Every structure is written in structure tokens, then in C-alpha cells.
Legacy VTK file of the C-alpha trace (Angstrom):
# vtk DataFile Version 3.0
C-alpha trace
ASCII
DATASET POLYDATA
POINTS 572 float
54.589 60.673 159.001
55.877 60.475 162.740
59.323 59.130 162.032
59.514 58.627 166.220
60.479 54.898 166.979
57.455 53.953 169.076
59.712 52.198 171.369
62.434 54.400 173.164
64.450 54.307 176.444
64.580 56.850 179.309
67.697 56.902 179.980
67.613 58.069 183.715
65.609 55.213 184.500
67.914 52.160 183.052
69.614 50.070 185.437
72.168 48.486 183.279
70.321 45.125 183.692
70.581 43.863 179.922
67.628 42.149 180.433
66.338 43.897 177.261
68.888 41.952 175.406
68.707 38.937 176.478
64.842 38.738 175.923
64.798 41.023 172.613
64.856 38.337 169.938
66.562 40.185 167.306
68.630 42.125 169.622
67.645 45.147 168.976
69.374 47.327 171.378
72.412 49.301 171.303
74.327 50.182 174.876
76.051 53.464 174.888
77.698 54.608 178.030
75.708 52.226 180.009
72.302 52.994 178.797
70.296 50.266 176.469
68.955 52.035 173.677
66.424 50.816 170.940
67.904 50.563 167.802
64.982 51.737 165.101
66.356 50.167 161.903
66.575 46.770 164.215
63.248 46.694 166.105
60.790 44.968 165.070
58.149 46.189 167.735
57.323 43.234 169.579
57.266 44.866 172.433
59.151 42.170 174.566
61.724 44.640 175.789
58.780 46.847 177.060
57.227 43.747 179.270
60.713 42.777 180.742
62.216 45.706 181.539
62.170 45.472 185.519
63.078 49.296 185.839
60.337 50.497 183.289
62.897 52.388 181.059
61.330 50.879 177.763
58.687 53.736 177.074
56.163 53.063 174.260
55.369 56.667 172.327
51.985 57.939 173.746
50.050 58.956 171.089
46.994 59.625 173.109
47.253 63.381 173.159
46.809 62.741 169.408
43.808 61.354 169.795
42.521 63.346 171.482
43.960 66.599 169.159
42.127 64.727 166.296
38.527 64.668 168.078
39.030 68.584 167.850
40.142 68.787 164.149
37.650 66.551 162.894
33.906 66.419 162.560
33.951 62.937 162.621
36.230 60.230 164.329
35.698 56.557 164.045
37.545 54.464 166.912
38.721 51.347 165.374
38.568 48.683 167.787
40.395 45.618 168.308
38.554 42.473 169.244
41.206 41.466 172.120
38.770 43.763 174.324
37.130 41.039 175.246
39.544 39.363 177.462
40.732 43.169 178.269
37.958 44.289 179.862
36.568 41.253 180.913
32.416 41.454 182.148
32.168 44.560 179.963
29.058 44.550 177.821
30.090 45.687 174.373
27.556 47.961 173.542
28.310 49.324 177.128
32.062 49.650 175.920
30.926 51.382 172.737
28.637 53.607 174.826
31.506 54.820 177.036
33.704 55.675 174.012
31.300 57.736 171.966
31.254 59.706 175.324
35.101 60.600 174.515
33.700 62.024 171.688
33.863 59.655 168.816
31.200 59.260 166.141
31.668 56.349 165.754
32.803 52.765 166.940
33.413 49.852 164.618
35.073 46.544 165.202
38.615 45.702 163.668
37.806 42.317 163.444
35.501 44.090 160.101
38.765 44.092 158.751
40.194 40.648 159.539
36.776 39.265 158.054
37.792 40.885 154.732
40.926 39.525 154.538
39.815 36.210 155.433
37.517 36.629 152.710
40.039 37.652 150.213
42.341 34.891 150.998
39.869 32.498 150.763
39.294 33.423 146.872
43.051 33.599 146.487
43.560 29.918 147.745
40.294 29.143 145.619
42.195 29.981 142.431
44.865 28.376 142.734
48.148 29.893 141.491
50.803 26.865 142.223
52.492 27.939 145.315
53.800 25.994 147.967
53.731 28.039 150.888
51.715 31.338 151.694
52.757 33.047 155.031
49.957 35.406 156.493
50.138 39.400 156.801
47.853 39.845 159.341
50.769 40.516 162.124
52.374 43.672 161.147
55.694 42.685 163.390
55.927 39.199 162.438
55.818 40.523 158.392
58.260 43.184 159.880
60.745 40.155 161.356
60.555 38.198 157.837
61.226 41.046 156.268
64.104 42.322 157.755
65.787 38.920 159.208
64.246 35.975 157.270
64.386 38.202 153.281
64.221 35.083 151.573
60.520 34.118 152.733
59.402 37.268 152.084
58.058 36.757 148.494
55.817 33.765 150.580
53.977 36.749 152.575
50.669 37.079 150.821
50.458 40.580 149.627
47.154 41.095 151.894
46.403 44.169 153.876
46.664 43.498 157.728
43.413 43.276 159.364
43.716 47.045 160.675
44.364 48.716 157.317
41.972 46.928 155.414
39.274 48.165 158.078
40.492 51.772 157.963
40.168 51.537 154.003
36.608 50.258 154.413
35.814 53.072 156.900
36.919 55.905 154.423
35.112 54.208 151.612
31.858 54.108 153.679
31.831 57.388 155.707
34.433 59.460 153.762
38.295 60.345 152.885
37.773 63.205 155.873
36.906 60.956 158.353
39.750 60.362 161.634
40.535 57.028 162.599
41.836 55.951 165.775
42.846 52.332 166.892
42.666 50.741 169.982
44.347 47.861 170.748
47.539 46.060 172.597
49.896 46.066 169.859
52.463 48.466 169.600
53.341 47.544 165.881
50.094 49.069 164.744
51.537 52.688 165.571
53.955 51.729 162.922
51.287 51.063 160.476
49.277 54.241 161.165
52.825 56.137 161.005
53.152 54.478 157.329
50.136 53.860 156.025
48.444 56.810 157.508
45.199 55.061 157.098
44.377 55.156 160.665
45.137 58.540 161.882
46.786 56.637 165.076
46.968 53.642 167.535
46.733 53.834 170.804
47.135 50.804 173.541
44.555 49.499 176.104
46.439 51.165 178.869
45.815 54.584 177.188
42.509 53.971 177.082
42.110 53.192 180.587
43.739 56.039 181.547
41.532 58.320 179.684
38.596 56.818 180.837
39.844 57.630 184.249
40.968 61.268 183.047
37.467 61.914 181.810
35.495 59.858 185.366
33.790 57.314 182.978
33.201 54.103 184.809
32.647 51.195 182.821
30.433 49.435 185.754
28.660 52.298 187.087
25.327 51.613 185.273
24.745 55.151 183.661
26.419 54.464 180.417
23.959 53.873 177.890
24.633 50.740 175.478
25.358 51.733 171.811
25.821 49.634 168.648
28.894 48.693 166.522
28.580 50.582 162.918
28.673 49.917 160.188
27.701 46.178 161.363
29.000 43.599 163.823
31.984 41.343 162.417
31.279 37.779 161.735
34.465 35.141 162.508
37.570 37.791 162.233
37.053 38.480 165.731
39.201 35.120 166.064
42.283 36.758 165.402
43.340 37.301 168.430
44.359 33.893 168.868
46.371 31.374 167.692
44.584 29.106 164.767
41.499 32.258 164.528
42.894 33.386 161.535
42.563 29.731 159.920
39.184 29.031 161.650
38.005 32.595 160.019
39.391 31.519 156.527
37.050 28.241 157.123
34.044 30.017 157.210
34.564 30.889 153.479
36.771 27.924 152.073
37.546 24.192 153.083
41.253 24.505 152.809
41.445 20.816 152.151
44.043 21.446 149.595
46.444 22.867 152.178
48.491 21.844 155.517
47.784 24.978 158.015
50.028 25.373 160.919
49.887 28.280 163.682
52.989 29.600 165.188
53.299 32.380 167.730
56.092 34.214 169.036
58.950 35.838 167.230
61.397 32.766 168.522
59.320 30.148 167.277
58.384 31.468 163.919
62.264 31.575 163.393
62.180 27.858 164.679
59.375 26.952 162.083
60.868 29.166 158.847
64.434 28.721 159.007
65.921 26.126 157.143
62.598 25.161 155.649
62.169 24.638 151.608
59.027 25.237 150.102
59.851 23.819 147.241
60.081 20.024 149.203
56.574 20.851 150.515
54.097 17.700 148.860
51.054 19.929 149.919
50.598 23.921 149.948
51.245 25.294 153.514
49.440 28.292 154.696
51.133 29.485 158.122
49.655 31.759 160.356
52.207 33.823 162.180
51.612 36.097 165.265
54.547 37.769 166.985
52.784 37.643 170.284
53.157 34.306 172.273
49.095 33.246 173.044
48.049 35.760 170.206
47.247 39.225 170.383
45.541 38.781 173.755
48.805 38.766 175.389
50.195 42.025 173.241
52.486 44.376 175.186
50.061 47.249 175.490
47.125 45.306 176.854
47.130 45.870 181.030
45.871 42.543 182.326
48.330 40.332 183.464
45.564 37.135 183.677
46.734 33.675 182.805
46.492 33.451 178.873
44.111 30.285 179.324
41.413 32.615 180.731
41.454 35.699 178.437
41.451 33.341 175.468
38.347 31.794 176.728
36.626 35.323 177.240
37.919 35.966 173.668
36.342 32.529 172.260
33.089 33.155 174.139
33.058 36.786 172.535
33.296 35.046 169.276
30.448 32.768 169.836
28.284 35.664 169.814
29.764 37.318 166.117
27.581 37.793 163.605
27.201 35.082 161.402
27.354 36.557 157.665
29.937 36.697 154.992
31.334 40.147 153.828
31.017 40.767 149.923
32.020 44.476 149.590
35.805 44.541 149.504
38.006 47.682 149.738
41.404 47.353 147.934
43.442 44.462 150.076
46.835 44.923 148.814
49.497 46.344 150.986
52.082 44.747 153.196
54.592 46.467 155.679
57.408 48.059 153.242
60.486 47.057 155.375
63.877 46.373 154.030
65.890 43.797 154.742
68.314 44.727 157.573
71.968 44.071 156.170
73.629 41.281 157.628
77.351 42.501 158.466
80.050 40.374 158.465
83.318 40.025 160.539
86.819 38.160 159.851
87.683 36.089 162.560
91.084 38.251 163.108
88.322 41.145 164.270
86.575 38.920 166.205
89.583 37.462 168.178
90.739 40.649 168.696
87.659 41.904 170.337
87.237 38.670 172.483
91.093 39.355 173.532
89.481 42.821 174.668
87.216 40.635 177.124
89.908 38.250 178.829
88.909 35.748 176.188
92.178 34.859 175.019
91.499 30.815 174.356
88.431 29.405 173.095
88.285 28.032 176.712
87.655 31.317 177.744
84.437 31.394 175.966
82.147 30.765 178.956
78.893 32.003 176.406
76.903 32.509 179.987
74.771 34.952 178.450
74.741 37.157 181.244
75.602 40.304 178.817
72.592 39.665 176.692
74.077 37.577 173.901
73.792 33.948 173.350
77.196 33.375 172.910
80.923 35.445 173.350
81.462 35.727 169.894
77.773 37.115 169.181
78.535 39.783 171.812
82.104 40.358 170.193
80.097 41.090 166.933
77.804 43.568 168.347
80.733 45.221 169.958
82.796 45.604 166.433
79.260 47.151 164.979
79.176 49.510 168.425
76.272 48.006 170.101
77.979 46.940 173.083
80.204 47.488 175.500
82.924 45.313 177.055
81.875 46.275 180.738
78.890 44.174 179.494
80.851 41.519 180.136
80.518 39.587 183.547
83.347 37.620 183.325
85.415 40.130 182.401
84.545 42.641 184.805
84.515 40.210 187.643
88.147 38.998 186.616
89.190 42.941 186.596
87.816 43.660 189.904
89.778 40.608 191.184
92.907 42.284 189.419
92.575 45.834 191.090
91.947 43.802 194.706
94.531 41.510 194.160
96.837 44.379 193.389
95.848 46.421 196.458
96.124 43.864 198.854
99.901 43.296 197.689
100.793 46.482 197.767
99.054 48.289 200.682
101.762 48.796 203.684
99.236 47.290 206.322
98.544 43.546 206.984
95.648 42.289 204.966
93.758 39.131 205.477
90.415 37.743 204.740
88.630 35.117 205.964
85.545 32.865 205.951
82.406 31.841 208.367
84.990 28.858 209.187
87.901 31.024 210.003
89.964 29.699 206.976
91.998 32.287 205.118
90.417 32.990 201.607
93.053 35.647 200.849
96.100 37.649 202.723
99.240 39.758 201.622
102.718 39.070 202.386
102.561 41.986 205.406
100.397 39.889 207.131
102.315 37.052 206.817
105.451 39.089 207.725
104.123 40.246 210.591
103.113 37.166 212.249
106.777 35.684 211.952
109.133 33.808 210.093
107.468 30.572 210.359
103.971 31.905 208.578
105.967 33.950 205.919
107.557 30.634 204.956
104.065 29.220 204.562
103.157 32.311 202.285
106.243 32.015 200.368
105.165 28.067 199.735
101.579 29.200 199.080
100.879 32.770 198.149
97.298 34.290 199.456
97.679 31.069 202.115
94.415 29.732 200.975
92.585 27.593 203.324
94.757 27.943 206.193
93.398 28.137 209.680
93.318 31.565 210.876
93.076 30.325 214.734
96.182 28.681 214.473
98.388 31.598 213.222
97.063 34.502 215.396
94.670 35.248 218.303
92.836 37.754 216.105
90.735 35.044 215.108
88.720 35.997 218.063
87.514 39.114 216.459
86.961 37.386 212.995
84.442 35.605 215.176
82.779 38.000 216.631
82.494 40.088 213.550
81.337 37.150 211.631
78.691 35.910 214.667
75.028 36.426 214.014
73.855 40.162 215.259
77.621 40.558 215.360
78.981 44.262 214.675
79.654 45.665 211.603
83.224 46.651 212.540
85.592 45.915 215.585
88.758 47.651 216.401
91.466 46.256 218.700
94.908 46.558 220.533
96.379 43.072 219.852
100.170 41.943 222.015
101.739 39.118 219.668
104.751 37.887 219.186
106.462 40.847 221.225
104.739 43.130 218.802
101.608 45.264 219.438
99.171 45.624 216.231
96.312 47.466 215.865
93.491 45.566 214.244
90.499 46.321 212.362
88.025 43.717 211.259
85.028 44.182 208.965
82.292 42.493 207.436
82.846 41.747 203.524
79.069 39.874 203.333
77.591 39.534 206.549
78.110 36.437 208.537
80.327 35.092 205.610
82.949 36.975 205.013
85.497 39.576 206.923
88.557 41.233 206.470
91.256 42.060 208.472
94.048 45.046 208.471
96.744 44.953 210.593
99.178 47.712 211.744
102.301 47.023 213.895
102.307 50.073 216.104
106.078 48.903 217.430
107.410 49.852 214.351
109.372 53.147 214.113
107.312 54.693 211.321
104.024 53.382 212.760
105.183 54.670 216.305
105.936 58.203 214.940
102.374 58.365 212.725
100.505 57.528 215.468
102.284 60.013 218.028
101.274 62.610 215.210
97.588 61.642 215.271
97.252 61.401 218.874
99.042 64.710 219.169
96.697 65.788 216.513
93.705 64.506 218.577
94.688 66.143 221.489
94.841 69.639 219.859
91.591 69.344 218.602
90.361 68.017 221.371
91.938 70.293 223.942
91.183 73.797 222.005
87.992 73.670 222.098
88.175 73.773 225.812
91.103 76.235 225.991
89.302 78.644 223.798
85.781 78.627 226.308
88.619 79.376 229.187
90.923 81.591 227.333
89.774 84.765 229.032
91.134 82.770 232.145
94.560 81.444 230.439
95.886 84.374 228.518
98.890 83.280 226.873
99.239 79.957 228.319
96.281 78.766 225.627
98.649 80.517 222.936
102.056 78.812 224.809
99.899 75.288 225.143
99.205 75.189 221.288
102.728 76.117 220.448
104.098 73.018 222.516
101.900 70.521 221.178
102.496 71.842 217.616
106.028 72.207 218.180
105.809 68.146 219.226
104.362 67.161 215.974
106.572 69.199 213.996
109.902 67.246 215.901
108.463 64.092 214.764
107.735 65.271 211.358
111.130 66.700 210.639
112.274 63.122 212.225
110.047 61.681 209.274
111.754 63.579 206.300
115.283 63.232 207.431
114.734 59.578 207.844
113.340 59.344 203.563
LINES 1 573
572 0 1 2 3 4 5 6 7 8 9 10 11 12 13 14 15 16 17 18 19 20 21 22 23 24 25 26 27 28 29 30 31 32 33 34 35 36 37 38 39 40 41 42 43 44 45 46 47 48 49 50 51 52 53 54 55 56 57 58 59 60 61 62 63 64 65 66 67 68 69 70 71 72 73 74 75 76 77 78 79 80 81 82 83 84 85 86 87 88 89 90 91 92 93 94 95 96 97 98 99 100 101 102 103 104 105 106 107 108 109 110 111 112 113 114 115 116 117 118 119 120 121 122 123 124 125 126 127 128 129 130 131 132 133 134 135 136 137 138 139 140 141 142 143 144 145 146 147 148 149 150 151 152 153 154 155 156 157 158 159 160 161 162 163 164 165 166 167 168 169 170 171 172 173 174 175 176 177 178 179 180 181 182 183 184 185 186 187 188 189 190 191 192 193 194 195 196 197 198 199 200 201 202 203 204 205 206 207 208 209 210 211 212 213 214 215 216 217 218 219 220 221 222 223 224 225 226 227 228 229 230 231 232 233 234 235 236 237 238 239 240 241 242 243 244 245 246 247 248 249 250 251 252 253 254 255 256 257 258 259 260 261 262 263 264 265 266 267 268 269 270 271 272 273 274 275 276 277 278 279 280 281 282 283 284 285 286 287 288 289 290 291 292 293 294 295 296 297 298 299 300 301 302 303 304 305 306 307 308 309 310 311 312 313 314 315 316 317 318 319 320 321 322 323 324 325 326 327 328 329 330 331 332 333 334 335 336 337 338 339 340 341 342 343 344 345 346 347 348 349 350 351 352 353 354 355 356 357 358 359 360 361 362 363 364 365 366 367 368 369 370 371 372 373 374 375 376 377 378 379 380 381 382 383 384 385 386 387 388 389 390 391 392 393 394 395 396 397 398 399 400 401 402 403 404 405 406 407 408 409 410 411 412 413 414 415 416 417 418 419 420 421 422 423 424 425 426 427 428 429 430 431 432 433 434 435 436 437 438 439 440 441 442 443 444 445 446 447 448 449 450 451 452 453 454 455 456 457 458 459 460 461 462 463 464 465 466 467 468 469 470 471 472 473 474 475 476 477 478 479 480 481 482 483 484 485 486 487 488 489 490 491 492 493 494 495 496 497 498 499 500 501 502 503 504 505 506 507 508 509 510 511 512 513 514 515 516 517 518 519 520 521 522 523 524 525 526 527 528 529 530 531 532 533 534 535 536 537 538 539 540 541 542 543 544 545 546 547 548 549 550 551 552 553 554 555 556 557 558 559 560 561 562 563 564 565 566 567 568 569 570 571
């Protein structure tokens, strides 16, 4: 048995976007050191995280090498082909596909839909026999079964104790061809990998994407006209071919029994399954209800290991068209039909209100009004996010509002303490933020304005200083990212640097009063050092002409620096 979870994260590719958490219907994601990883004991293998990850960091276990190895180890290996292949390979004759698969080395190709026919026949018999139950939940979709058993445990007893189509098919193949055969499943479903791991009836499961890679590596082109058409073994499937679309299972069962004593509904998508079941009291039903549940919206044709991105409507039409040409027969000989995935219900963790409040305070949620419930962290509410923090599945850095507030506090602290004057303006030249040093440099009137309204938000920079022209240059379309100027104003000389924060929208200006004694000393030192660096290069080139004069020049310049440095130390 392979215990390596079928879904994992390539950490180097994870971009900390938390989209997988937002999209995961069961929040089976743990964030550690900024990387989002799948929690196997919580995952239901719906594969939604794989499909939505923008960086492609969520990966599916590659079992293609296992399938190839099986062909080397076993004399006879049979491929179980999911009926949704009709949506995956448009325009490909089924016989041609079978022929191509046999070129890969398979003994034969059989439709998984035969297993679906077996399930339909068995359920028809079960329903005909009565039993007095009010609610029956389908067991065909392993992901849906796993979801109910993990998260809606009170409805687990209502799941029909009947094998999935894949398990039924694998049992039939082994009964017909011997226990020593190898079986490889090909389809769009990740959860089938769990079935293979747990039951070991199919030896392994690969996706349609894997099959396309396999064909390409062997140089097999389904459309080149060189492949000989072959037949399925042991026979063609019947209406079980409808299982990959919502309502298909119900239609297949009705081939065997009318179901006029039952209400039937089909539900596709984990979230929709939750909505359909949560709060349902089976004893309140006046008529027995059979629920066909599929984890993927639109059915298996939209499974995570399908490679086509076509519209669901087109994929559905192709599947229905294929099912029209299926065998018109009823199955009779059935293998053992019992058994669903052995899944334990996930233990629900309860947190005290005190612990939740403490976690909320860690991310700046001190009052109920602070709980934005914005969902940017991936969780629907701030409280569920904090519960995940308490369970070590989330980090406080995932909270956007917390990080924004933290960044703002750091920025404000820097602006307040920086010895230079700082002013930030928008494209309308209105002040967004400034520090006290800027106001002080602008004179007592502006300082008084600052003291009355710290930050001076909304003040017109044009009315305060001529430096507004430098802001206008930077904020202009196609303007420079940085400008540096000296400006004489109020009997002072300012060294001004204006740079773009958001192109064309926000700019920041940093001012230094070069007439201030400290600034003058620092400026002379910097200029002297610049002179040394600039001139030494020239001096070195002509050192053989100047001789001792080169050293004397350097010593003189350094003495100037030292004198200012001494003055600076004495003034401290």
C-alpha cells in the first residue's frame, strides 16, 4: 500500500497566494513558513486545489512509472478505461483508442462502465427489496464518500454499502481473468488513486493527462490513421457509461427498476453536497430519497485529471452521444459488491472563547468591529482563521489587514523618526502624509498647522513650497522615477529628492537642510571624499610625474576630513 498522499505541494513554487485555502471546501491546507501544504488526514481528494493553483505548486502523485513497471512485471495487464474518455478525446473512435492502448503493451482494455452497470443492477435489486430506509446516498464517487465520512459523519450510515464502479469492475476482471492479472485505471479522478492504495484491486491509477504524456513518449498519434481498431474485453458496457455526468447514475438504475417509489436527486460539487445534506432529517422524509452525489461540478467529465478545458456543455454532449451507442443489455453475473472506502470521521476540535479571542488579538482584532471577515486569508471568517491558527494550520501573516496595519505602523514610525523632512503627495499635489521635520523646515506657520493636524493630510503642497514643481515632474505621464534638486527657500538651502511610489499617482519627497551646521559638516565630508576618489584616479596615472606631491595632496584632503570629523565628535 502506498501511503504517499496523492496530492502534495512543490514548496519552491508556492507563491503564498492562499488561493488553495479559499477554494478548498474542507480547508485541508496547512501553512508553515509561508508554504501551503495539504493535510492528508483532512483531504478528500477532490483535486480543486490542483486545478486552481495559479503557480502550479499543487501536484498530483505521478503513478505513470508504476503503470509502466506493472507491464514489465505481469504477463497480462488490463486497462480499466473510465467512460469520461469520450469527453476527453473528442472525435476519437473508441476502437482506435483501444488499439493505441494495446500498442502500449496492455493485454486488453475494458470499460470501467461495466462496473457501473454492476452497481446499478445491485442497487436496483436492493431498492426492489425494500428495507424501510428513508435515505440512500450513492457510494459511486469515492471523493463524495470520503467527504461525508469525514465531515458529515451522521449521514455515513445512509451511504449504500456497495462498491464503487472501479472496485466492482476490478473484482469482475480478476474473477474472469485470474487474480494474477495487473489492472491499471485511467480516468480524470484523483480519488481513484486512494482506492487503488487502500484496496489494491486496481494496482494503480493514472489520469488522462498521464495517458497523453505516455502516448507522446511512445510516438503514438491517435489521428494518424495507422492504428488498428480493437474491441473491448470482455464486452461493451451498457448505461453505466452515463455515470460521469450528474443524473447518469439514476438513469442507469432506472434501466433495471422504475424507482417510482423513490424521490431521486443528483448533486454535483462538494459545497453543494454539504448544502444538500446539512440539516436534513431523514426521518422527516415522507418518501424514500436516493441521492446521487458527485464531487466534481458537472460530474466526472470535469475531473481534475482531465486535460481538456472545453465547455462543460460540449463535454457532456459528447459523453451522452457515446452512451447512446453503448450496449443494450443487462448484467447478470456479479462479483462481491460490498465495500466503501474505510474512512474515519475527522475529529472536530473545539476552542474556548478565551483562546479564540486571544488569537484574534494576535492579528489586531481587539473588538468585534475589527473582524472584517474579508476572506483574503482563505477562511470565510476571522474566527475560523484564528481557529486554524490555534490548530497550527495557519499563520498570522496570512491576515492581510493585520499585515497592512503592521506595515503602516512601521512606515509611520520611520517617517516620524527619520532626521530628514518627509512629505508624501498624490497626483493632485495634496499631502497624504508628512513628518514634523518637514513642517519645521517649512517655517513656524506650517509647524503650527502640523501641530493642529499631525500629518497635514489634504493640505495643498503648492501653497506651502515651491518644491511642488519637482513632484509635478515625477508624477507627470512618462516623468522620471527620481529627481534631485537644490531649492532656496526661507533663507535656507534644501537638498530635495523626489521619487515615485506609485507611478503617476503617489510620490515622496525627502528634504535636507544643507544650511544646518550638522548637515554642512556631513556635506563637506561627503564632497571631500568624492574629490579624493575622483582625483586619486588621475593622480595615480601621473604619479611618476608628481612624485611626493601625490601623497601630499591626499594627506591635505584627508586632514580636511579629519578636522571636520573632530569638530563633529566634540560637538556631540
